[in-house]
C-alpha positions in Angstrom: -38.6 -55.9 3.3 -39.8 -51.1 3.5 -37.6 -48.7 4.3 -36.6 -48.6 8.0 -36.4 -45.4 9.6 -33.2 -45.8 11.4 -31.5 -42.9 11.9 -28.0 -43.4 12.7 -27.0 -39.4 13.0 -26.3 -35.8 11.6 -24.2 -33.6 13.9 -24.8 -35.3 17.4 -22.7 -38.1 18.7 -23.8 -41.2 17.5 -23.8 -42.7 20.9 -26.0 -39.8 21.4 -28.4 -42.0 18.8 -27.4 -45.6 20.2 -30.6 -46.4 22.6 -33.2 -45.2 19.9 -31.6 -47.4 17.2 -30.9 -50.7 18.8 -35.1 -50.4 19.8 -35.4 -49.3 16.7 -33.6 -52.9 14.7 -35.3 -54.7 17.9 -38.7 -54.1 16.2 -37.9 -54.3 12.6 -35.5 -57.5 12.4 -37.2 -59.4 15.4 -34.6 -59.5 17.9 -35.6 -59.9 21.2 -33.6 -57.3 23.0 -34.3 -55.4 25.1 -32.2 -51.3 24.0 -32.3 -49.7 26.3 -30.2 -52.6 28.4 -27.4 -52.8 25.3 -24.7 -51.3 25.9 -22.4 -49.0 23.1 -20.4 -51.6 22.8 -23.0 -54.7 22.4 -23.3 -53.3 18.6 -23.8 -56.4 16.7 -21.5 -57.0 13.6 -22.8 -57.5 10.3 -21.6 -57.8 6.6 -22.0 -54.6 4.4 -24.2 -55.7 1.2 -25.0 -52.3 -0.7 -24.9 -48.4 0.5 -26.8 -46.5 -2.2 -27.7 -42.6 -2.2 -30.5 -40.4 -2.1 -31.0 -37.4 -1.4 -30.7 -33.4 -3.8 -27.0 -33.9 -4.7 -25.1 -33.1 -7.6 -22.5 -35.5 -7.0 -22.4 -39.1 -8.2 -23.3 -42.0 -5.7 -20.2 -43.9 -6.1 -18.0 -40.7 -5.4 -20.3 -40.4 -1.8 -20.2 -43.5 -1.5 -16.3 -44.0 -1.8 -15.6 -40.7 0.5 -17.6 -41.8 3.4 -15.0 -45.1 3.7 -18.1 -47.9 3.5 -17.0 -50.7 1.5 -19.6 -53.4 0.0 -18.6 -56.6 1.8 -17.1 -55.0 4.9 -17.6 -56.4 8.6 -19.4 -53.2 10.8 -20.8 -52.9 14.0 -24.1 -52.1 14.2 -24.4 -49.1 15.8 -20.0 -48.4 15.8 -17.9 -46.2 14.7 -17.9 -47.1 11.2 -21.2 -45.4 10.8 -20.1 -42.2 12.7 -16.8 -42.0 10.8 -18.2 -42.0 7.5 -21.0 -39.2 8.6 -18.1 -37.4 10.2 -15.8 -37.7 7.1 -19.1 -36.3 4.5 -19.2 -33.6 7.0 -15.6 -32.6 7.2 -15.8 -32.3 3.3 -18.1 -29.2 3.9 -20.0 -29.7 0.7 -23.3 -31.0 1.8 -25.8 -29.2 4.2 -27.6 -32.1 5.7 -26.3 -36.1 5.8 -28.3 -39.1 7.0 -27.6 -42.2 7.4 -30.7 -45.0 7.2 -30.7 -49.1 7.9 -32.3 -49.9 5.3 -32.5 -53.9 5.8 -31.2 -56.6 6.8 -30.7 -60.2 5.5 -29.8 -62.3 8.1 -26.2 -60.7 9.1 -26.1 -59.2 5.6 -27.0 -54.7 6.3 -28.3 -52.5 3.6 -27.6 -48.8 4.1 -28.9 -45.6 2.7 -26.6 -42.2 2.9 -29.4 -39.5 2.5 -27.9 -35.9 1.8 -28.0 -32.6 0.0 -25.5 -30.9 -1.6 -24.6 -27.0 0.3 -26.1 -24.6 -2.1 -24.0 -22.5 -4.5 -23.4 -19.0 -4.4 -25.2 -16.9 -7.3 -24.8 -13.6 -6.6 -23.7 -11.0 -3.9 -25.6 -7.5 -3.8 -23.9 -5.1 -1.3 -25.2 -1.9 0.2 -24.2 0.7 2.2 -20.9 1.3 0.6 -20.4 3.0 -3.3 -20.0 0.3 -5.7 -16.2 1.1 -6.6 -16.1 -0.7 -3.2 -18.0 -3.7 -4.5 -14.7 -5.7 -5.6 -12.8 -5.5 -3.4 -15.8 -6.8 -0.7 -16.4 -10.3 -3.0 -12.0 -10.6 -3.4 -11.2 -10.6 0.1 -14.1 -12.4 1.4 -14.4 -14.9 -1.5 -17.6 -14.4 -2.3 -17.5 -15.7 -6.0 -19.9 -17.1 -8.2 -20.2 -21.2 -7.3 -18.8 -21.1 -3.9 -20.4 -22.8 -2.0 -22.5 -21.3 1.2 -22.0 -22.2 5.2 -22.6 -20.7 7.9 -18.7 -20.6 8.2 -18.7 -18.3 5.1 -21.5 -15.8 6.8 -20.3 -15.6 9.8 -16.6 -15.1 8.7 -17.7 -12.1 5.8 -19.9 -10.6 8.6 -16.9 -10.6 11.3 -14.5 -9.2 8.4 -17.0 -6.5 7.3 -16.7 -5.4 11.1 -14.0 -5.2 11.6 -12.3 -3.7 8.7 -14.6 -0.8 9.5 -13.7 -0.4 12.9 -10.9 -0.5 12.0 -11.7 2.6 9.3 -13.0 4.8 12.2 -16.7 2.9 11.9 -16.8 1.8 15.3 -21.0 1.3 15.0 -20.5 -0.8 12.1 -23.4 -3.6 11.7 -23.3 -6.2 8.6 -26.2 -8.2 7.6 -26.6 -10.9 5.7 -29.5 -12.8 3.8 -29.8 -15.8 1.9 -33.0 -15.8 -0.4 -32.9 -19.4 -2.3 -32.7 -19.8 -6.4 -35.7 -21.3 -8.1 -34.6 -22.1 -11.6 -35.2 -25.8 -13.4 -31.2 -26.3 -12.0 -30.6 -29.4 -10.2 -27.9 -27.3 -8.4 -29.4 -25.9 -5.7 -28.3 -21.7 -5.8 -28.8 -18.3 -3.3 -28.4 -14.9 -3.8 -27.0 -13.4 -0.9 -27.3 -9.6 0.3 -25.0 -7.8 2.4 -26.1 -4.8 4.3 -23.5 -2.9 5.6 -24.6 -0.2 7.9 -20.9 2.1 8.8 -22.8 4.7 10.5 -20.7 7.9 11.3 -17.2 7.5 11.9 -16.4 7.2 16.1 -14.7 11.1 17.3 -13.0 11.0 20.5 -14.2 13.1 22.8 -11.0 13.0 25.1 -8.0 11.2 26.2 -7.2 10.9 29.3 -3.5 10.3 30.5 -3.1 8.1 34.0 -0.1 7.7 35.5 2.6 10.3 34.2 4.1 13.2 36.0 7.6 13.5 34.5 6.0 14.4 30.7 2.3 16.6 31.1 -0.8 15.5 28.6 -0.6 18.6 26.0 3.1 16.8 25.9 1.5 13.0 25.1 -1.6 14.0 23.0 0.8 15.5 20.8 3.0 12.7 20.0 0.1 11.2 18.8 -0.1 12.2 15.3 -3.0 10.3 14.2 -5.1 10.3 17.4 -7.0 13.6 18.3 -9.6 14.2 20.7 -12.6 17.2 19.6 -11.2 20.7 18.5 -13.1 22.4 16.6 -10.1 25.6 15.9 -7.9 22.4 14.1 -8.5 21.4 10.8 -5.7 19.2 9.3 -5.7 16.3 12.2 -9.2 14.6 12.4 -10.2 13.3 15.7 -11.7 10.5 14.4 -10.5 7.0 15.1 -8.7 4.6 13.6 -7.6 1.3 14.9 -4.5 0.8 12.8 -3.6 4.8 13.1 -3.9 4.2 17.4 -2.4 1.7 17.8 0.7 3.2 15.8 0.1 6.1 18.1 0.5 4.2 21.2 4.2 3.5 20.2 5.0 6.5 19.4 3.8 7.6 22.8 6.9 5.6 24.2 9.3 7.2 21.3 8.0 10.0 23.0 8.9 8.7 26.5 11.9 7.4 25.0 13.2 10.6 23.3 13.1 12.3 27.1 15.7 10.1 29.2 12.6 7.7 30.4 13.1 4.0 28.2 11.5 2.3 31.2 8.6 3.4 30.2 5.3 1.2 29.6 1.4 1.2 28.6 0.0 -1.0 31.5 -3.3 -1.0 29.6 -5.5 0.9 27.4 -9.3 1.1 27.2 -12.1 2.7 25.1 -15.0 3.9 26.6 -18.4 4.1 24.2 -20.2 7.3 25.2 -23.7 7.7 25.1 -23.4 11.0 22.5 -21.5 8.5 19.9 -18.1 9.5 21.2 -15.6 7.3 22.4 -12.9 8.4 25.1 -9.6 6.7 25.1 -7.8 5.9 28.3 -4.4 5.2 28.7 -2.0 4.0 31.9 1.7 4.9 31.7 4.4 3.9 34.0 7.1 6.2 33.6 9.9 4.9 35.1 13.1 6.7 35.6 15.1 9.5 34.3 18.3 7.8 32.6 21.7 9.4 31.4 23.6 8.5 28.6 27.3 7.2 30.2 30.5 6.2 28.5 30.1 4.9 24.6 32.6 2.7 23.0 32.9 1.3 20.2 34.0 -2.2 19.5 34.9 -4.2 16.6 36.3 -1.3 14.0 39.0 -0.6 12.2 38.0 0.9 9.0 36.7 4.1 10.6 38.1 5.4 14.1 36.6 6.4 17.7 37.0 9.7 17.0 34.9 10.2 13.0 32.6 7.4 14.6 31.8 9.4 17.8 31.4 12.8 15.1 28.5 10.8 13.1 27.0 10.0 16.5 27.1 12.9 18.0 25.8 12.0 21.5 28.2 12.4 24.6 27.9 11.0 28.0 25.7 13.0 30.0 23.5 13.6 27.6 19.7 12.0 28.3 19.0 9.0 27.5 17.2 9.2 23.7 17.0 5.9 22.8 15.5 7.2 19.8 17.6 8.6 18.6 20.7 6.6 18.9 18.6 4.4 16.6 18.4 7.1 14.1 22.7 8.0 13.8 23.0 4.5 13.8 20.6 3.2 10.7 17.6 5.9 10.4 14.7 3.7 8.8 12.9 6.7 7.5 15.9 8.1 5.6 17.3 5.9 2.7 20.1 8.8 2.3 20.4 9.5 6.4 24.0 10.9 7.4 23.9 7.7 10.3 26.9 5.1 11.2 25.2 2.4 8.3 25.4 4.8 5.6 29.0 5.5 6.1 29.7 2.3 6.0 27.2 1.8 3.3 28.8 3.9 1.1 32.5 3.0 1.6 31.7 -0.4 0.5 30.6 -2.9 3.6 27.8 -4.0 1.9 27.8 -7.0 4.8 28.7 -5.1 8.3 26.1 -4.7 11.1 26.0 -2.3 14.2 24.7 -3.2 17.2 23.8 -1.1 20.2 23.7 -3.0 22.8 23.7 -1.7 27.1 26.5 -3.4 29.5 25.8 -1.4 32.4 22.6 0.9 33.6 23.9 2.1 37.3 22.0 4.8 39.2 20.4 5.5 35.9 23.5 6.0 33.8 23.7 3.7 30.9 27.3 2.6 29.2 26.4 1.3 25.8 28.5 -0.8 23.5 27.9 -0.1 20.1 29.3 -3.4 18.0 30.5 -3.1 14.7 31.2 -6.5 12.2 32.3 -4.9 9.3 32.8 -7.9 7.6 34.0 -8.0 3.5 34.2 -5.0 1.6 31.7 -5.8 -1.0 31.9 -5.2 -4.9 29.4 -5.6 -8.0 30.1 -8.9 -9.5 27.6 -7.9 -11.8 25.3 -5.3 -12.9 22.5 -5.9 -15.5 18.9 -4.2 -15.8 15.8 -6.0 -16.4 12.4 -4.6 -17.9 13.8 -2.1 -21.3 11.8 -3.3 -24.0 12.0 -0.4 -26.2 15.0 1.9 -24.8 18.1 0.3 -25.9 20.9 -1.3 -23.4 22.7 1.6 -24.0 21.7 4.7 -23.4 20.4 3.1 -19.5 23.5 1.8 -19.0 25.2 4.9 -19.2 23.0 6.8 -16.7 24.0 3.3 -14.0 26.7 5.3 -11.4 27.3 1.1 -10.2 29.9 -0.8 -12.4 31.4 -4.8 -12.4 33.8 -4.6 -10.1 33.2 -1.4 -8.6 33.2 -0.9 -4.9 29.8 -1.0 -3.3 28.3 2.7 -2.0 24.4 2.6 -1.4 24.7 6.5 -2.5 25.3 5.2 -5.7 22.6 2.6 -6.0 19.8 5.3 -5.1 21.7 7.6 -7.5 21.2 5.2 -9.9 17.7 5.0 -9.5 17.3 9.1 -9.7 18.5 9.5 -12.5 16.7 6.2 -14.6 14.1 8.2 -12.9 14.7 11.6 -14.4 15.2 10.0 -17.6 11.2 10.0 -18.1 11.3 6.8 -20.2 10.2 4.4 -16.9 7.9 4.4 -14.1 9.4 6.5 -11.7 7.7 4.4 -8.8 8.6 0.5 -10.3 12.3 1.1 -10.5 13.4 -1.0 -8.1 17.1 -2.3 -7.0 17.5 -6.0 -6.7 20.5 -7.0 -4.6 21.5 -10.7 -6.4 23.5 -13.4 -4.9 25.1 -12.0 -1.7 28.1 -13.8 -1.0 29.9 -12.7 2.2 32.7 -15.1 2.3 34.0 -13.4 -0.7 32.2 -9.8 -0.9 30.6 -9.9 -3.4 27.2 -8.7 -5.1 25.0 -9.1 -8.1 23.0 -5.9 -8.9 19.5 -5.9 -10.8 17.6 -3.1 -11.5 14.1 -3.6 -12.7 12.6 -0.6 -15.2 9.3 -0.7 -15.8 9.1 1.3 -19.4 5.9 3.9 -19.7 5.1 6.4 -22.7 7.7 8.7 -23.5 6.4 10.1 -26.6 3.4 12.7 -26.0 0.8 14.7 -27.6 0.8 18.0 -26.8 -2.4 20.3 -26.7 -2.7 23.2 -24.7 -5.3 25.9 -24.6 -6.0 29.3 -23.1 -7.8 33.1 -24.0 -5.0 35.8 -24.5 -4.8 38.4 -26.9 -8.2 39.1 -27.6 -9.4 35.2 -28.8 -8.6 31.1 -28.0 -4.8 30.2 -28.3 -4.3 26.3 -29.2 -1.6 24.1 -29.4 -1.3 21.2 -30.9 1.9 18.8 -31.0 4.2 15.9 -30.7 7.2 15.1 -28.7 9.2 12.3 -28.8 10.9 11.5 -25.9 13.3 8.6 -26.7 13.6 8.9 -30.3 16.3 7.6 -32.7 17.5 9.6 -35.2 19.6 6.8 -36.6 16.9 4.8 -37.1 15.0 7.3 -39.3 15.7 5.5 -42.4 14.8 1.8 -41.7 11.3 1.6 -41.4 11.3 -1.4 -39.0 11.9 0.7 -36.8 8.9 2.8 -37.1 6.4 1.5 -34.3 5.0 3.6 -35.0 8.2 5.9 -34.4 12.1 5.3 -34.6 12.6 5.3 -30.6 15.2 4.0 -27.7 17.8 5.9 -28.0 16.5 8.6 -25.7 16.8 11.5 -27.9 14.1 14.4 -28.5 12.5 15.6 -31.4 9.3 17.5 -31.0 6.9 19.3 -34.2 4.9 21.9 -33.1 2.1 24.5 -34.2 0.5 26.8 -32.2 -2.4 29.3 -33.7 -4.8 31.8 -32.9 -7.0 34.3 -34.8 -3.9 36.7 -35.0 -0.7 34.2 -35.1 0.9 31.5 -36.3 3.7 29.4 -35.8 5.9 26.6 -35.8 8.3 25.0 -34.6 11.1 22.1 -34.7 13.0 21.5 -31.9 15.7 18.1 -32.1 17.8 17.3 -28.7 20.8 14.7 -28.4 21.9 14.1 -24.7 25.2 12.5 -24.8 26.7 13.9 -28.2 29.0 11.3 -29.1 27.9 8.6 -26.6 30.8 9.4 -24.2 30.2 12.1 -21.9 26.4 13.7 -21.0 27.1 16.5 -23.0 23.6 17.9 -24.2 23.2 19.0 -27.9 20.1 20.8 -29.0 18.8 22.6 -31.9 15.9 24.9 -32.9 14.2 26.8 -36.0 11.1 28.3 -35.6 8.8 30.8 -37.9 6.0 32.9 -36.5 3.8 35.3 -39.0 1.7 37.8 -36.2 -1.3 39.8 -37.9 -2.8 43.6 -36.5 -6.1 43.4 -35.0 -8.6 45.4 -36.8 -10.9 47.3 -34.1 -13.6 47.6 -36.3 -14.1 44.3 -37.3 -12.8 42.5 -34.3 -10.3 40.4 -36.5 -7.0 39.7 -37.9 -6.3 42.4 -40.4 -3.3 39.8 -42.6 -2.5 43.4 -44.4 -0.9 44.1 -41.3 2.2 41.1 -40.2 4.7 40.7 -38.2 7.4 37.8 -39.3 9.5 36.1 -36.5 12.6 33.5 -37.2 14.6 32.1 -35.8 16.8 29.7 -35.1 19.1 28.3 -32.0 21.9 26.0 -31.1 22.6 25.2 -28.1 25.1 22.6 -25.6 24.9 21.9 -21.6 27.3 19.8 -19.7 27.4 18.1 -16.7 29.6 18.9 -14.6 31.6 16.8 -11.7 32.1 20.7 -9.5 31.1 21.4 -7.1 29.0 18.4 -7.8 27.5 16.8 -10.2 24.3 17.6 -10.7 25.3 20.9 -11.4 25.1 21.5 -15.3 26.0 24.2 -17.3 24.6 25.4 -20.7 25.0 27.5 -23.3 23.5 28.9 -26.4 23.8 31.1 -29.3 20.7 32.0 -31.0 19.2 34.8 -33.9 15.8 36.0 -34.5 15.1 38.2 -37.5 12.0 40.1 -37.1 10.3 41.5 -40.6 7.7 44.3 -40.5 5.2 44.8 -43.4 2.9 48.1 -42.1 2.4 46.8 -38.9 1.8 50.4 -37.3 0.7 49.2 -33.8 2.3 51.2 -31.5 4.9 48.3 -31.1 7.8 50.5 -33.5 8.3 54.0 -34.1 8.2 52.0 -37.6 5.2 50.3 -39.1 8.3 48.9 -41.9 11.7 47.8 -41.0 13.6 44.5 -40.0 15.3 43.9 -36.1 17.7 41.4 -35.7 18.6 39.4 -32.6 21.6 38.1 -31.9 22.3 36.2 -28.6 24.3 34.3 -26.1 22.8 32.7 -23.5 24.9 31.3 -20.5 23.3 29.1 -18.2 24.2 27.3 -14.3 21.5 25.2 -13.1 21.0 22.1 -9.8 18.5 19.5 -10.1 18.9 17.1 -7.1 15.4 16.3 -6.6 14.1 12.6 -5.5 13.8 10.1 -8.9 10.1 11.3 -9.7 10.1 14.4 -12.3 6.1 14.4 -12.3 5.8 14.3 -8.0 9.4 15.0 -6.4 9.2 14.4 -2.9 12.7 16.2 -2.0 15.6 18.1 -3.7 16.2 20.8 -4.8 16.2 22.6 -8.3 17.3 26.3 -9.3 18.2 27.9 -12.5 20.4 31.1 -13.3 21.0 32.2 -16.5 22.3 35.1 -18.4 21.1 36.4 -22.2 23.3 38.9 -23.8 23.7 40.8 -27.2 26.9 42.1 -28.6 27.6 45.5 -27.1 27.2 46.9 -30.8 27.0 50.7 -29.6 30.6 50.5 -28.4 31.6 49.1 -31.8 28.8 51.0 -34.1 30.1 54.8 -33.7 26.5 55.5 -33.6 26.0 58.7 -31.6 22.6 57.0 -29.4 23.0 60.5 -27.1 22.3 62.4 -30.5 19.8 60.6 -32.1 18.4 60.5 -28.6 18.1 63.7 -28.4 16.7 64.5 -32.3 14.1 62.2 -31.3 12.6 64.1 -28.2 12.7 66.6 -30.7 10.8 64.7 -32.9 8.4 64.1 -30.8 7.8 66.9 -29.9 7.1 68.8 -33.5 4.7 65.8 -33.6 2.5 66.3 -30.6 2.1 70.4 -30.9 -1.2 71.6 -32.5 0.8 74.6 -34.1 3.2 71.9 -35.6 0.1 70.5 -38.0 2.1 70.2 -41.7 5.5 69.3 -40.1 3.6 66.1 -38.1 4.3 63.5 -41.6 7.7 64.1 -41.4 8.6 64.0 -38.0 6.5 61.1 -37.5 9.0 59.4 -40.4 11.8 61.0 -38.9 11.2 58.7 -35.6 10.7 55.7 -37.5 13.8 56.3 -39.1 15.7 57.1 -35.5 14.4 53.9 -34.0 14.9 51.8 -37.0 18.4 53.4 -36.3 18.3 51.8 -32.7 16.7 48.8 -33.3 18.8 47.5 -37.1 20.4 45.1 -34.1 18.5 44.9 -30.6 21.0 45.4 -27.8 20.6 44.0 -24.2 21.4 41.6 -21.7 19.0 39.7 -19.6 18.9 37.6 -16.5 16.8 35.1 -15.0 16.8 33.2 -11.9 14.5 29.9 -10.4 14.4 28.3 -7.6 12.2 25.1 -6.4 12.4 23.5 -2.9 11.1 20.2 -2.2 10.3 18.9 1.5 8.1 15.6 2.8 6.5 17.0 5.9 4.3 13.8 6.5 4.9 10.5 4.4 4.0 11.8 0.7 2.4 15.7 1.6 5.2 17.3 -0.1 5.5 21.6 0.7 6.9 23.4 -2.7 8.0 26.7 -2.1 9.6 28.8 -5.8 11.4 32.0 -6.3 11.5 33.7 -9.8 12.8 37.2 -10.8 13.9 38.6 -14.0 16.1 41.8 -15.3 16.0 43.2 -18.8 18.4 45.6 -19.2 20.4 48.0 -21.8 24.3 48.6 -21.7 23.7 52.1 -23.0 20.9 53.9 -21.4 20.7 56.7 -24.5 19.7 53.8 -26.9 17.0 52.2 -23.8 15.9 49.4 -22.7 14.2 47.3 -26.4 10.8 46.2 -26.6 11.4 42.4 -27.1 12.4 40.3 -24.5 10.1 41.6 -21.9 7.8 39.9 -18.9 4.3 39.8 -18.7 3.1 38.8 -15.8 -0.7 36.9 -14.7 -3.1 34.0 -14.9 -1.4 30.6 -16.5 1.4 31.6 -18.7 -0.3 29.9 -21.6 -0.9 33.6 -23.2 1.9 34.2 -25.6 0.3 35.7 -28.8 3.4 38.2 -29.5 6.4 35.9 -29.6 8.7 38.6 -29.8 10.9 37.1 -27.7 8.5 38.3 -24.2 7.8 35.9 -21.5 4.6 34.7 -20.3 5.4 34.5 -16.3 2.2 32.6 -14.9 0.3 34.3 -11.9 -2.9 32.3 -11.0 -5.5 34.5 -9.6 -5.4 36.6 -12.5 -6.3 37.1 -16.0 -3.5 36.6 -18.7 -1.0 39.3 -19.0 -3.2 41.5 -16.8 -0.3 42.4 -13.7 2.3 44.0 -16.4 1.9 47.2 -18.1 0.5 47.5 -22.9 4.9 47.2 -23.5 5.7 44.7 -20.6 7.8 45.2 -17.7 11.6 45.1 -17.6 11.6 43.4 -14.1 9.4 41.4 -12.3 9.8 39.6 -8.9 7.3 35.9 -7.8 7.0 34.1 -5.3 5.1 31.2 -4.3 4.1 28.4 -1.8 1.8 25.0 -2.5 1.1 22.0 -0.8 0.8 19.1 -2.7 -0.8 15.3 -1.7 -0.9 12.3 -4.6 -4.3 10.8 -5.4 -2.0 8.2 -7.6 1.8 8.3 -9.0 0.1 4.9 -11.1 1.9 4.2 -14.1 -1.4 4.6 -16.4 -2.2 8.2 -14.7 -0.3 10.3 -11.9 -2.8 13.1 -9.9 -1.9 15.1 -7.2 -4.4 18.0 -5.4 -2.2 21.0 -4.6 -2.9 24.2 -2.9 -0.8 27.5 -3.5 -0.5 31.1 -2.1 1.3 33.0 -4.0 2.8 36.7 -5.2 4.2 38.7 -7.7 4.7 42.0 -9.7 6.4 43.7 -13.2 7.9 46.6 -12.7 9.0 49.4 -15.5 12.5 49.6 -13.8 14.7 49.8 -10.4 12.8 52.6 -9.3 9.4 51.5 -9.3 10.5 48.0 -7.9 9.4 46.9 -4.8 9.9 43.1 -4.0 6.7 43.5 -1.1 4.4 45.1 -3.3 3.0 42.3 -5.0 -0.2 40.7 -6.7 -1.3 38.1 -3.9 -3.7 34.9 -4.8 -4.4 31.8 -3.3 -6.4 28.8 -4.3 -6.5 25.0 -4.8 -5.8 22.8 -8.2 -5.3 19.1 -9.6 -3.1 17.8 -11.6 -2.9 15.0 -14.2 0.0 13.0 -16.2 -0.8 10.8 -18.7 2.1 9.9 -20.4 0.2 10.4 -24.2 -0.8 13.8 -23.4 1.9 14.8 -20.6 0.5 16.9 -17.8 -3.0 18.1 -17.7 -4.5 20.3 -14.2 -7.2 22.8 -13.3 -6.5 26.0 -11.2 -9.1 28.0 -9.2 -7.1 30.9 -8.4 -8.6 33.8 -5.9 -6.7 37.6 -6.3 -6.5 39.6 -3.2 -5.8 42.9 -4.8 -7.2 45.1 -7.2 -5.5 45.3 -11.2 -7.3 48.4 -12.4 -8.3 51.5 -11.1 -11.8 50.5 -9.5 -9.7 49.1 -6.0 -11.9 45.8 -5.9 -10.3 42.4 -5.4 -9.9 40.7 -8.6 -11.7 37.5 -7.5 -11.5 34.0 -8.6 -9.8 33.0 -11.6 -10.0 29.8 -13.3 -6.9 28.1 -14.9 -6.8 25.4 -17.6 -3.1 23.6 -17.5 -2.6 21.8 -20.6 1.4 20.7 -21.0 2.5 22.8 -18.4 3.5 23.1 -15.1 4.0 25.7 -12.3 
């Protein structure tokens, strides 16, 4: 018997096929029945003889038949629910694109069926157009468009809807997405298709107007201002966008209601809002409001407090009876979610050990628009740290971490101490500051205990220092190795070299700096916890520098004229507890020996000789910047230092006044053409006098630098800075020494002459161009930076910045004018990579002249390598 053409259904209900199926059966098997007269319930019962499978499928016949539920030997009705159920099961598998069941033959009461189907095509590859290549991976991942995925109509529709909604939320309100599939013709049995996803985002929709209806107490201007990210078009506004972003818009609707709550209208609500698409491809927003009545605070009662009195809590709350009701302020004074270290009641309890406390404001009366409040406090038991652990430190030894912890087992819980611990870990520089997480484990309110676990992620703490800059007539290069988590105790332990001994928090630096005109070598070492019990930092450094004179005939170094500097310093820095433990007192003793060999360049009036610099430096600093030392978001840092030499002129018995007078006389002889025969003797005598004056350098030097960090909005940080320096002399007859001076301008890297000078960066001008040839004895600098991070990941921290700054150097206080400065502004970018330190580039525009031409300096490019402004 031939194949029967009885289609028992695909996607339509089996009942719709009943009439045609039974008619076919009558014709094919000779039953004397009128199909149109047989109802659905009158199908014939058969024993299922066999079920075969045909069509384009990669699944085995046994698998398909088993999954359909049709079993050989089973009694089924044809037509009936068994066939319907089999079709439904196969469709629900979402594996097939076409399903048909045929009655192939009958032998008495035995029926034979055939399931004919085709597999859904698998996704071969996806081509995406209309967006940047970097977005492809995210689109594929979000929509699960991986090779081998079954391509269904549902997959295509959901992908399209997802992309349209995604870009609408980003402000592309007119996004269009078309998805086509193309069959892959090859020898493979499995059907495959390529998918083409064409995305047309269009332009971001701008907001032409925001209209408020129903507001009479707060005007439109106030309400628009409260919407921080949703702004209508204003060509004069530069920093705020007027593009519509769905997520930002809904957040701004909440801010709108908060603005009413801040002004006493606690019942204010948005009745409706609508977006109107205009013909010029802009939109207008209509917001219908109900303001409600104005409310004031009535009586505020604290209930459940025993640790703090009502007076103490009222001082923290700072809200009085009769004040205009402000629900937002009330919540912030109880618990400010925007500031983890806020001055609020919750932190008052948390910093006193009451981790399990809860504080809830409840309105108990609102008669005559006066709201009486009860602030209900459940103090709970004081919490104590049961255990304190650190995980994630693979290189850094435990004792280096645990000595920074401010939370100890058995100690009363303090949120402030937890936050301070996180900050100290970040300041070490051994861990990714963005990944330090305090985990509260096993809180037990009944016992009053908590387990504290700090999770850290180590980052590269050793650096290859590469610096480059131009100054002193040539390129200056620096190569250095800095090991910031060194372990000197393992220096003779061969197994500890991975590649160097690490883990004890010590710092070891080797540095070579060279140009055509000078070479310097230095070694430094510091131990942050001398003896291991107190935060007393010990540091020492040794350096050797050789500088050569400039040969004006060849433009090269004249190595027959040299200036050698040998230096050594030893210092101690102790963390203080008063006024607070952010303060550090540092002291250092240093010695430099300056040797001149035929060095007749005008730095001194003698070309052969020496000078000694024995000095003592004391400094007071305070640094409470937040967590990440690369990108602080709050706090401040300042340093004040004073450097002194011994006042030799008070004890050595030399009459410097007489020497100065004699030098003046000899200088007069030297420049007088009528005394030509005596000029050589005069010059020799001037050299002898200066050799006496500078045999032991006598000076004092004051420096101050302050930086402040304020997070204006999320991650947008404002950094004002101020610097000041002064170099003075104890004895005016002896004069200010030619060493230790200030050289202002440029990138701060052009320190080709290491005679104690300080190169002070001021962008927008050439290196050292804003000081006299001999350097200034006074300088001040003002700077304002606006920073925003691009990424703060562990592999690289990148942030952009804009700056304005100004500064000047002066030769003495008679010239000093802090407002007569050289000004500049510009843009820059910084990249911090653990292996190389800070890299960057700045484009600065100098607004003032640096020479007699009177023309502004204009643009300068500064490469910043291994240095931070």
